[in-house]
N, C-alpha and C positions, 0 to 999 in steps of 0.2 A: 842697915849696917856690916862695916867689912871686918869679913872673922876673920880668926886670926894667921897666919904665917904659915899652909900648911897646903898640901895637895891633894884632902881629904875633901873631900864636899861636906858644907853643913848639911844637918840633917833638913833643919826648917828649907831648905833651896831647893829638896829631893820634886820629881814628877808628883804630880797630886792625880790618883785616880778612882774614880767613884763612879762603882758598878749598879746595874739597874737591868731587872728582867723584861727591857725591852729593846727593840730594833735602833731607839735614839739614843742618839749622843751630839753633847756642847766637846768641841776643838779648841782649846784654849791657850792664846800666847801672848807669854809676857814681855816685859819691855826691857831692852836693855841695860844692860847693870842691874836690873830686878831682880826676879824669879815667880813663879808660882804662884804663887802667896802677895802680889799686886792686885789678884783680884780678889783678899779680903772678905771669903766666903761667899763669893758669888756662885762660884763652882756649884756650893752646897745648896743654894737655892736653887739652883733651875735644874741641881738634881733632883729634888722634891718635890717642884712644882708642876714637873716634865714626867720624872720618873725616868731620867735619859741620864743615859753613862757622859759621866765626865772623863774629858782626861785634857791635862794641863800639863806639858810637858817643860821639862827644866832645860832652856838653853846651853849651848856648849860651850862649857869655859865657867858658866856660873854658878857660885856658890864656895867657891873657892876664893884667892886669893886677887885683885882689879887687874892684877901685872898676869893673870889668866887668857883673860882676854887680847894681851895683843897685839897675837899671829893669826886672827880670828876675821872674818870681816864679813858680808853680808851670805858672799854664795854658799857659805860654811853655815848659815843661819839657815838660807834657805834650803837647802839640800837636806839639811837633816830633822827639816820642820815636817819638808814633803816628806822624806822614807817614815815620820809617823805615820801621819795622813793615813798615807796608802794601804798601813798595815790596816786602821779602823776601818777603810772602806774598805775594804776587804774582808771583812765580817758582814758585807749586808746594809749597815746601815744607813739612816736617815743623819745625814750628819749639818750640824748649823759650825759656822767658824767663827771664830770671836779673838779681837786683840787690842792689848794694852796697848798703848804705845807704838815702837817700835814692832812690838807684836803686828800692830794695824800690818803692816805690807805685805808678812808675809798670808797674813789672812783674805788679802785681794789677791794675793800673787796663784790662791789658793783656789778660790771662788772663779777667778779667771780660767781655769784648765780642769777644772773638775767640777762635777756633779754636785756640785752642796746643797742644799736645802733650802740655809738663810746666811746670814753675812750681817757679824754688828763689827765695828770697832769706838774705840775708846780716845780720844785723844791722842788724833796723828800727829807728828811731827813733819808738817810735811807744808807748809809755807814758812818758813824759820824767822823767829825776832831777832833783833841783837843781842848779845854779839853772836849770836850761835848762824847767822848768816854769812860772816866775817870766813875769811879762804883761812884755811888748817893751816896754812903757814903762822899767819895771824894767829891766828886764836892759842899753837903750841909756842909761840914767841913769849904771848902773855900769859896766859893760864896755865904754861906747863903739859907735862903727857895727865897729870889729872886735875881735876880741882875741884873742889867742893859745891856740892849741890847746894843751891837756895830754896828754900821755904819746903826743906826736906820734913817729913815727919818725923816727931818725936817718938823712938822706942824703949826700950832699957833691954837690956840680952836676955832676959827672961817673956819678952813678947818673943810668940811662934812665928816672926814675920823675920825676911832675908831680903836685905837690899844692900847699894853700897852706899854709902856717905858722900861718897867722888865719883863724879862724873869722869869717861876716860874718852881722851882727846879723840880716838876713831868713833867717835858716836858719828861726829858733824859728817866725818867722810861716810861713813855706814849709813846715815840718812838720806845722802843726795843721791850715792849711788841708787839706794831700795827707794827713792820718788823716781829715778831717772828710766828706772826698769820697769816698777808699773803703771807709769804715766802711758808707757806702749798695750798695755796691757787692761787699761780701767775699762774700754770699748768692747772687753768680751764677758765682762760683768754680768749679768742677768739675773741673778739670783735676790729675794725679794733682802732691802737692807738695808741698818740702820745705824746712823753714822753719829754720833754724841762727841760733843767737846765742850770744854768751858773759855768762857767770856775772854776770861784775865790771866788765862794762861801762857806760863813765862819763858819755854821755846818755842808755840808757834801760835799762828795767827787761827783763830775760831772760822774764817773764814775759809778756809785749806775745804771743812765737809762740805762749804758749796760749790765750789772750784772740783772736789770729785764726783760729788753729785750730777754734777751736767756733763761730766765724761763717762760716766756708768752707762748701759744701758738698761737696768732693772727699770720694770712697771713700776714694782711696789720700792718706793724706800719714803723714809724718815731723817728729818733731821732735828735735832735736840741740842741746845747751846744751855750751860748752866752758866750762873752769872758765880762764879766761884771765881778765886783769883787762883788756884792750885792747878798744879798738873794730875796730882793724887787724887782726882779726885773721887775714888773707889774707898780713900782713907776719908774723904771730909765726912761732914754730916748732913750732907744729903745723898749719899750713897741708896741709903731704902727705899727712896724716890729714884734713885737709876734702876737698880734691882728689878723695881714693880716694871718701869718702863720697859725695859728687859722685854721681861718674861710678856706684857699686854702687849710687847708689838708681836711678838711670834705666835700669841695664843690667837689675837686679831686677825694673823693673818692665815690660821691653818698651815703651819707650816710643817705639823708631824700628825696635820688630819683630825679636822673636830671632835669625830667620837670616838674616837682611840685615847684622846684626851679626858675627853668627859666621862667618860666607863672609867677613866685611874682616879677622878674624881671623887665622883661617887663610891670608887670602893673606899676612898682616905675618909668620908664622910660616912661612912659606915663602918669604918675601923674606929675611929674615934667619936662614936655615938658608944660604942660596946665599952673602949676602955672608962669611957665615963660611967656608963652604967656600973661595970666593975668595983 
């Protein structure tokens, strides 16, 4: 939901950081006109399942009024994400990068340039549908600078989630620039990758992930298409299945090392038994 007219960041939109006593990390990137809460509990799930650190940064301008995005472009977000990611990499961690919607583009960029342990992206807006495939000028003329999102989730002001009710006209320009940039780098992506889309996404064709799959050089890759007519799949009833699919993919392919994960699971089982006895 759009916040009140203020230059302050809505506290619901702040960066999310979950710490663990391990060198494992999930570095997640939210969508344009969204916030770290786009992942709707996925960070907590991965934190608990893998005993992993989790960081979901707030993209520049987000969490304020939608006008705060007026002068921000693709490079601004890319530079910010890269700077934050490098800080995590310097800690010597094994990092999985993940992105939702627009966040899928910086995710693929990082994977093309840095040694990441794994990748996943959800509903990447790659092959855009009508009217988002129109020229920018036409979109601005028809819809104006901001236009209401369709199929948006219904939240009350009391909900702990932040997103804008409106989409910024800059989105289309940013997405097109992001695609042109990433298309030149996909052949450098070689880490295990999970690609997720929805069959009836209002923004992009689900065939997007097949096209990307053919361009990346990852030996391990999996494509998942959910029969859902929404973009915000992480707020749909299938989210628990999606969480499991993401977790299973990285566990099956021993992204962090099977022995380490099994030891952690063993400790967790013993702790649960101890709590039950007491």
